[in-house]
N, C-alpha and C positions, 0 to 999 in steps of 0.2 A: 775102587781104589783110585785116588786122584794122583795124577802124574806130575805135579808141579815140581820142576827141578830134578826130575827123576830120570836117569838113563837106564833104559831097559834093553839088555842084550838079548837078541832073538836070533834064532836060526830057522829059516823056512825057505825051502826051495819051491818056487812057484812057477806054474805053467804060464807061459806068455799068452796074451790075447792073440787070436788068429790074425796074422798080417794079411790083409786082403790081396795084396799084390802077388803074394806067393801061394795063396790058397792052401796053406798048411792045415793039416788035420792031425792033431796030437792027442794022446791020451794023458789024463792027469797024472802027474808024478806024485809020489808019496810025500806027505808033509810031516815035518817033525816040529811039534810045538810043545813047549813046556811051561808057558806062562799064562796066567789068566787074563781076562779082559782088563784093560787099563784105560782110564779116562783122563784126558788132559784138558785143562781149562784154556781156551783160546782168548777169552775176554769177550765183552759185549754179549754175554749170555750164550756163547757158542762153546761147544766142547768137541774134542776129537776123541774117538773111541778106537783103540786098537784091540781087536778081537783075535787073539792068537789061535784059538781053536778053529776059527773060520779063515784065518789069514786075511783079515778084512779091515780096512779103514772106513770109518763112517764119521760124518760130521753132523752134529745134532744142534738144533736150536732149542735152548732151554725155555724160551718164551712160548713156543708153540709145540714143542716136543717132536717137531718134524725132522726127519732125516733129509738134509738138504743136498747131500752128496755122499756117495758110497762106492767103494770098489766092489767087484764081483767076488764073492767068497771063493777061495781056493784057486784063484787065477791071478796071473800077473796084471799089474796096473801100470807098469812102466816098461817100455822096450825102446829099442833104437835100431837103426839100420845104416848101412854105408851106401855109397853110390850117389851119382848126380842124376836128378830127374832130367829126362830128355825133353827139350823144348824146341819145337819147330815153329817158325813165325814168319809172317808176311803181312805188312800193312795193317797192323793192329789185330790180326788173327793169330792167336797163340794156341797151339795144340800141345798139351803136356802129357807125357807118359811117365807115370811114377816108377822109379827104379829103387828097389830095396835089395841090397846085397848085405851079406853078413848079418842077417836079421837075428836079433838076440832071442833065444828060446827060453832062457831061464832068468829068473830074478830072485835074488836073496834079499831079505830084510835083516840088516845087521843091527840097527839101532832105531829106537823111537825116543826122542828126547825133547824136553822143553827148552826152547832157546831163551837167551837173556832178554829178548824183547817181548816175551810172552807168547811167541808162536810155538809151533811144534815142527821138528825136522825129522823126516823119515829118511834113513840112509841105507845104502846097500850096494850090491853089485849086480851088473848084467853080465851074463856069461852064455856059453854055448852059442856064440854069435856066428852062425854057419851060413855060408852062401857062396856066391861066385868069387868073392874076394879071397876066401880061404884057399883057393886053388893056388894062389901066388904068395900067400903070406901067413897061413896058419889061422887057428881059431882066434877070434877077437873077444875081449872082455872090456868092461868099463865100470866106473863107479857112477852113482847117481845120488842126488838129494832131492827130495820133494818136501817143500816147506809150506806150511799153512799159517796164516796170520789174519788179523783184522786190518783191512786197508785204512789208511789215515783218511778221516773225513767221511767214511762210508761204513758205519758200524752195523748195518743191517745185512752184510754179506761177508764172505770169506775169500781172501786172496790165496792163490796157490802160485808157487814158483818151482819149476822143474829144471834141473841142471844135470846134464850128462857129461862127465869129464873122464880123462885118463884112458882114452882108447888105446889098447895095447898093439893094435895092428896099424903101423904107420903107413903102410902101402895102401891100405883101404880103411882110412879112419871113418868112424861112425859120424854121420852128418844129420840124421833126422831123429827126432824124439817122438815117442808115442805115449799117450796117456789114455787109459781105458777105465770105464766106470759104468755103474748100473744105469739102466733105464727100464721103466715099466713097459711091458709089451703093448699096453693099451694107450701109451702116451704118444700124443701127436706133436710134431715139431714145426715151428714157424719162424720166419726170419731169413737169415743168411743173405739179406739184400734182395735184389731184383731177381726173383725166381718165377718165371712165367708158367712153367709146365706142370706144376703140382699144387694141390690144395695143401695137404700135409707133406713134409719132407721125410717122414718116417719111412724106412725101407730103402732110402737112397744113399748114395755116397756122393757128397757135395764138395767139389773143389772150390776153393776161395781164391780167386785171381781176377783182376780187372782186365777186360779185353772186349773187342767187338763182340756183340751178342750173336752175330751171324744173321744170314737171310734165309730163314726156313726153320732152323733149329730142330730138325726132325720132321717137319711137314714135308711130305713128298708129293711130286718130284722136285719141288723147289730147292730143297737142301742139296740134292745131288747136282742139280743144274748149277747152283751157286759154286759148289766145290769144283766143278769142271771148269768154271770160268776163272776162279782164283783160289789159291790154297786155303782150304778150311774156311772159306768165307760163308759156307752154309751153317757152320757152328753145330752145336748139339743141344740137348735139353738142359745143359748146365752152363753154357757159355753166357756170360752176363757182363755188363759194364761195371758192375759193382763188386767190391771185395770187402765183405763184412763178416768177420769171424765171430758170429753171435747167433744165439737162438733163444726163444722162449717156448714153453711147452704147456699143454693142457693141464698138466699137474702143477703148474706154477713155477717150474724150474727156469732159472735165468742163468745163462752162461755166456761169457765173452772173453776174448783175449784183450789185454790192455793195449793202449794205443801204439806203443813202440814196436809191437810184434806184428809186422806186416808181411812176413815171408809167406810163401805159398803154404796153404793149409788145406787139409782134407778132413771133413767130418764123415766118418763111416757110421751110418745108421742102419746098415743092412741086417744086422742081427737084432732080433726082437727085444733083447734085454740088455744090450751093451751099446755104449757109445765109445768109439775110438777116435781120438783127435791125433792126426799126424801132422807134425810141424816141421818145416824144412829148416831146421836149426836145432842145436843141442840145448838151447835155453829158451824157455817160454814161460810167460806169466799170464794170469787171468783172474777173473772173479767168478764165484758161484753164489747163488742165492736161491731162495724159494719163498714165494708168497703163498699165503693161505687164504681160503675163501673169506671174503669180508662183505662189506655192503656193495662193493662194485664187482665187476667181472674179474676173475683171477687173471685173465690175460691182459686186461687193461691195467690192473695193478702191477703186473709184471713189466709192461711197457713203461709205466711210470717209474718203477725202480730202475730199469735200464737207462732211461733218459735223465735220471738224476746224475748218472755218471757221464753220459755222452753229451749232455746239454740238449736243448730243444731248439727246433728250427726258429729262426728269427721271424718276426711278424710280417705277414704279407701286407703291403699297403692297401688301403681301402679302395683305391681307384680301380683295382682289378674286379671288384664286385659289379661294376657298372654294366659290363657286357662283354662282347667278343674282342679278342685280339686277332685282327685280320692278318694272316700270313700272305704277303704279296711280294712279287718280284717284277722288275721291269722298268723301273725308273719313275721319276717324279710325276710325269703326265699320266701314266697308267695308274699310279697310286691315287692321285686326285680323282680320276674318273670313277674308279671302283668305290671309293669312299662315298661319292655323291650317289651312285646307284644303290649302295648298301643302305644309306640313310633314307633314300626314297622307298626302300623296301621295308622300312620300320625296323632296321637292325640297330639295337643298342651297341655302340662301339666304345670300348674302353681305350684301345690302342691299335696301332698297326705294328707289325713285326716285319722289318725290312732287312732280311739277311744279306741281300745283294748290294748293300750300301757301299761295299768295298770294290764292286765291279765283278764281272764274270769272265770266265775263260771257257771257250767252247772246246769240248773234248769229243773225239770220235769214239762212240761206243760200238758194241757189236752190231746194232741195228739202227741206231739213230744217234745224232749228236746230242750230247748232254752238256749242261752248263755247270761249271764249277766256280767257286769263289776264289778271288785273289786274297790270300791271307797276309795282308800288309797293313791293316788297321788304320786306313785313311779313306776318306770318301772318294768315290770314283767321279772324275770330272765329266764323264759322258752321261751316266745314269742319274747321278745326283750332284749336278754342278753347283747348286746352291744349298748344300746339305744343311748347314746350320740354320739358315733362315727358313728353309723348308720345314724342318722339324719344329721350329718355333711357330710357324704359321699354322701348322696342323693343330697345335694346342690353342692358339689364339682364336682361330676361325671356327673350329669344330669341337674344342675341348677333347681332342684326341691326342694321346701320348704316343711316343715312338720307342719301340724296342729295336735294337740292332743285333749284331752278331760278332762274337770274338771267340777264338779258340787258342789252343796251346802251341800252334805252329806259326812259323814265319816262312812265307813262300818267297822264292827268288822271282822277283817281278821284272827282271831285266828285259824280258820279252813282252811285257804288257803294252799292247798297242795304244791304249788310251793314255799312257804315261803315268808317272808317279812323282811324288814330291820327295819321298825318302824310300830307299830300299832297306827295310829293316833287317832283312836276311843278311845282306852284306855287312851292315853295321854289327850285327850280333856275331856273325862268323869271324870277323876280324878280331873280336874281343873274346872269343871262345865262350860266348854266352849261351850257346846251344849245346845239347847233348853231343858228345864227341865220339868219333870213331878212331881208335888208337892205331889202326893200320895205316890210315892216311893222315893222322894227326890233324883232323879237321872235323867239320860238322858231319854227324851221322845223318845221311840223307834218307828221308822218308818220301817215296814216290807215291803220289796220289793220282796216277794216270798220266798219259802223255802231256808233256809241257808243264807239269806242276810238280816241282821238286821243292822240298821244304825241310826245315830242321825243327826240332822240339826245344822249346825254351827250358833251360836247365834250372829248375827251381831249387836245387841244392846249393846254388851259387848266390850268395848274398848280393854281389854286385849286379848279377843278372836281374834279380827281383827288384832291386832299386831302379835299374834302367827301364825294365818293362813296366813297372808301376807308373813311371813318369810318362811312358808312351801312352798307356791307357788313360791316364788322367788328362793328358794334353791333346790327344788325337781322337779319343772316343768319348770321354765324358765332357769334353769342352763344348759339345752341342747339348742342348737341353733334352737329352734322351732320358728314359726312365728305366734303363736296364738293357739286358741282352741275353741271348742264348750263350751260355758259358760252356762251349762245346768241347768235346774230346776229354782227354785226361788218361786214356787207357792205352796209348800207343808206345809208351817208353820202351825202347828195345832192351833185350836182356842178354844178348849174345856176349861172348867172352871179350870181344873187341870194343865193347861199349865202355866209355869212361864218363863218370859223373864228377863234378867239381868237388863233391864231398868225399870222394874216394870210396863210397859205399858200393857193395856188390849190386849190380843192376837188377838181378833176379830178385834179390831180397827187398830192394827198394821199390820195385815197380808198382806195387799196389798202394804205396804211400803217396804217389804223385797226385791222385785226385783230391786227397786231403789238403795238400799244399796249394793246389790250384784253387780250391775253395777258400782257403785262408787268405791267399793273396788278394783275390777279388773282393772279399768281405772287408779286408783292411782298407782297400782303396775307397770303398763306399763310405766307410766310417770316417776316413780322413777328409773326404769331401763333404761330409755331413749330409749324405743322401739316404740314410737308412730308412726314413719314412716315405721315400719315393721309389727306391730302386727295387726291381725284381730281377734276380739273376737265376736262371733255371739251368740246371745241370742234369746230365744223364750218367756220368761216371761218378762214383762215390766210394769213399773208404769209411771205415769205422771212425766216428766222431766228426766226419765232415758235415753232418746234419746241423751242427751248431753254427755253421757259417753259411748254409744254403737256405734261402727262404722259399724255394720251389724246386721240387724234383720233377724231372720229365722222363717219361717211360722209354724214351729212346726211339729207335727206328723200327717200326713194325712194317710188315708187308701190307700192301693196299688190298687186302682180302679179308675173309671171315675166319681164317684158320686158327687152330688151337694153340700152337706153340709160338707163332710169330705173326699172327694176324690180329684182328680186332679182339678175338677171344683171349688173347694173352695180356691185355692191358690191365684188367682188374686184378688177376693174380700178382702181377708186378707191384701194383699199388698196395695190395694187401700185405705182401711180405715186406715191402719197404716200410709200411706202417708198423709192423712188428719189429722192425729194425731201428725205429726212432725217427723215420721220415714221415711226418704226419701230413704234409701238404704236397700233393702230387697232381699231375695231369698228363695227358697224352696229346700227340698230334692228331687233331680231328681229321679223319680220313686216312691216317697212316702216312708212310713215307716211301717205302721201297717198291719201285716198279721193276718188273722183270720181263724182258722181251727175249724170246727164244724161238727156235724152229719148231719146238713141240708145243708151244702155247705161250700166251702172254698173260701177265698179271698186271692189270691196270685198274684204276679206281672207277667204279660205276657211280652214277648219281645216287643210287639206292644205298650203297655202302657209305657214301659221304653223309647222307641224311641220317642213317641209323647210328653212325659213329658220332654224329653231332648230338643225337639224343643221349647216347652213353655219356659223353663229356658233360652235357648239361646237368646230369643227375649224379655225377661221380667225382668231378674234378674241382680243385680249388681255383683253377683258371681255365677259361674257355679260349683255346688258341688253335687256329687252323694252320695247315702246312700245304704248300702246293705239291710236295713230293719231289723226288729226285729227277723226274722227267715230266715237268708240268704239262707239256704239250699233248701227252697221250692220256692224261687223267682228267676226270670231271673235277671242276673247281667250283667253289661256291658262287663265283661270278660268271659261270659258263652260260647259264640261261636264266630266264625269269623264274623258272621252277626251282633251280638251285638257290637263287637269291632268296626266294620265299621260304624254302625249307631251312636254310641256314639262319635267316632272320628269326624264324619261329624258335629254333633251338637256342639262339642267343637270348631271346626273351624268356624262355623257360629257365635258363641259367640265371638271368637277372632276377626272376621271380623268387628264386631260392636264396638270394643274396643275404637277406636279413637272418634267415635260419642258419645258413652256412657260416656267416660271420660270427654268430653267437656261439656255434660249436668251436670255431677256430679260436676265438678270444678266451672262452671259458674252459676249454678242455685241451685243445692242441697246444696253445701257448703256455698254459699254466701247468699242464700235467703230461704233455707229450702224447696224448691220445690221438690216433689217426682220425682224419675226417671220414675216410672210407673204411668200413669195418666188415671183416668176414663174419658170417653168421655164427661161427664157432665161438666168437668172443662172448656172446650172450647165451650160448646153448652148448656148453662143453660136454654135457651128458647126452646130447642128441646125436646119434651116430649118422643120421641122414644129413644133419647140418655140418658135421665134420667133413663130409664128402663134397660139399659145395665148393667149387673153385671160382669160375667166372660167372656162373648162372645167376646168382643174386647176391645182394650185399645190403648192409645198412649204410645209410648216409647219416652220420651222427648216430643218435640212438632212437630217433623218433620217426624216421622214414626208412621203409624197406623197399628195395628196387630190384626189378628183374627186367633188364633190357632185352631187345630183340637182336639176335646174333646171326641170323641166317636170312638169305635172300628169299623174297616172296613168302615171308612168314608174317601172319597177321593175328595170331593168337600165341599166348605164352603159357606154358604149363609151369607153374612156380610152386616150389615147396615152401610152405609157411611154417617155420619152426615152432615147436610147442613150448613147453615150460622152460623157463630160464633156470640157471644153476641154483637159484634160491627157491625154486618151485613156483614162481609167479607164472600164471597163465598169460596168454597173449591173444589179442585180436588185431586184425589187419583190415583197414578200410581202404578199398580201392578208390583212388581219387576220381577216376573218370566215370565210374558207374555208381559210386557211393554205396556199394555193397560191402558189408562187413563179414569177414570170415574168421573162424576160430583157428588157432594154431594147431600144429601137428598133422597137417594134411597138405596134399597137393591140389591146387585149384587151377583151372584154365580160364584165362581172362582175355578179352579182345585187346589187340595191340596194333591198331592201324597206324599209318605213318604219323609221327608226332605224339604217340601215346605209349611210351614205354610203361610197363607195369609199375606203378608207384602206389605204395600203401602207407597210410598213416597208422602208426602203431598205438594201440590202446586209446584210440580217440584223442590223441595228444593235442593239447592247445599250446605247445611250446612256442617260444618267440619265433615269428616268421612263418608258421604254418598257415596263418590266415592269408598271407600274401600268395602262397601257392594255391590256396582255394580260390582266391580272386582270379588268378591266372587261368585256372581250369574253367571257371565260369565264363570269363571273357573270351577264351579261345575255343570254346566248345563247338563253334560252327566253322572253325578253320579247317580247310581241306588242303592237304599237301599231296604232291604227286612227284613221280620220277619219270623222266622221259627216256 
């Protein structure tokens, strides 16, 4: 029976989904159903089916007959709770404890009806909302509506809109909405932004909130040491710079919240057959879709569908293909000297990245002085006295571009010993252009260590963005730079005394900041007509920010080999970001975070630097090094003749892959949103061993399969070569260094001396650029690298 224009009165008391924070365990209540299954036409060949016998909603594609979304039979699909989530914060580290009071145990469905615009509205009541709040105010109830429709311009997916209204307990009003629905127990989940610690996210409960990722993230003893040094600075396995409420699955399911819904969200995947989305608000909207097997990978088709909504990353300029981006600090003379040495070592150089162009401030750390940047966005007269001409001279003399550094802060430079032209902090403070603290009615101060106090640019203020865009155009882009690290974005405070110009709640707004930061910088680039030249690399990200960012950066890893926050964490970050629409990524070659302590130090070895360079050469869209947060105790590419040679070799390997890599970026990433770096599961969804691969191996494009070396003093690699693809195609893998061909579906062990990460050509491919890799292998076959 078709339900067009038909109002169906129903009565069904439904058991709510288990609310994880309360660990409730309930027995199913009896159901009273008197109506048969009813089908409603949603349009675009989609239909909604209300099955009263099972008390279940399902949405079906008429084209494929696939169920693209369904509730769990006999259980609630909507719930709500009261209470404010607890947030403790310090210096970009946010520890969130979910609070659920008056959690609703019952849901009734009062009506299912076709709306005038062709959608379907499900309405009813939430009741028996029992919890802490009832001790002071009695039992709570509320009404809800859950509407489904076809979103304008996207006829291959279905929009949902959930609203909870009319809470009866005014002392403890409901504040969070829950939506629960089916998942297959064998379905694996990918995306959710930068997620370093897992292959699939199935079985996890994933918070969506932008913050410092932490130093350690569960790797011990580093996480504990970091936490002892500063509040929650070690993080955990879910702390991440990105806030992307989205996923795709091996069954082809695509889910995301639409762009305006940026409040704290949690995806609970801990039950094998249920997904529960918890949103910190009573209204939330999103889209659901499902792709079916076709000529491409289901997961690639899902990414393509996702990025039709989000947009795709802008094109990377071709100059990045040339070679390395040298991360150097220390001033003009030091930069010149290192460039000459690097060129003499046969290093192909695309650019230098000079983050200290603004000058440095010495801070006393626990064991050694560290150098911090002055966030005032003008060149320092001591380190770079001739900044504009210096930048131009590098281009004219060596054909080397310059990248600089900008972030979301303005530091008070009144104590800067080398002087300043403008104190942007004072200017912005006087005009309330920075995020405000209502207690003092002035700038909300973010302290970044002794002697460095700063405010955060308030991007909700139109006057602020106009002023700051002018600063960046006239003090940063006025030199012939080619871009910069577009740092931070995750620090916006959320306490009750924070005031934004827009009047928005700071906790709700917080994860939108990275999107506005990306928008602002992209708009400046477009206004200056530098889109074909500029590279802006970000670590913080929100849903849809990918349409403004042409390079994602994996953030601050520890300078070690560890799983959750060392070298091994880089590939999973890039994999999940690729599933979230961020197709072009890279990492700091050698990592960033150095840890000095009484129980042991974490400093960068020459071997780690070399092996990380190999990883970057065969995985990243850009090859860029970083000196780290304490350069003096870390091996640098310019430390010795051996480090120069190893770095130069890795840069040459990166350049040898330029044609192949660019072909993938131009024909797949730009046009379809497909990531450059791809998890094996993309092509082998039925291969259980491939599903378990996290950092160990990956595809670069579709024609190269790579297994880097991730451990010290390791000179062979045991690598699993996936077997048949989803369409049954068998695979062969030819090891480029030995020219031995292996069949898929087995684990093989190959030699991996310094400079030879395991690289395989898939199915004897002759794709564009593969011949240049072959030429590199022949030419460099006699190269011997060492670490001292």
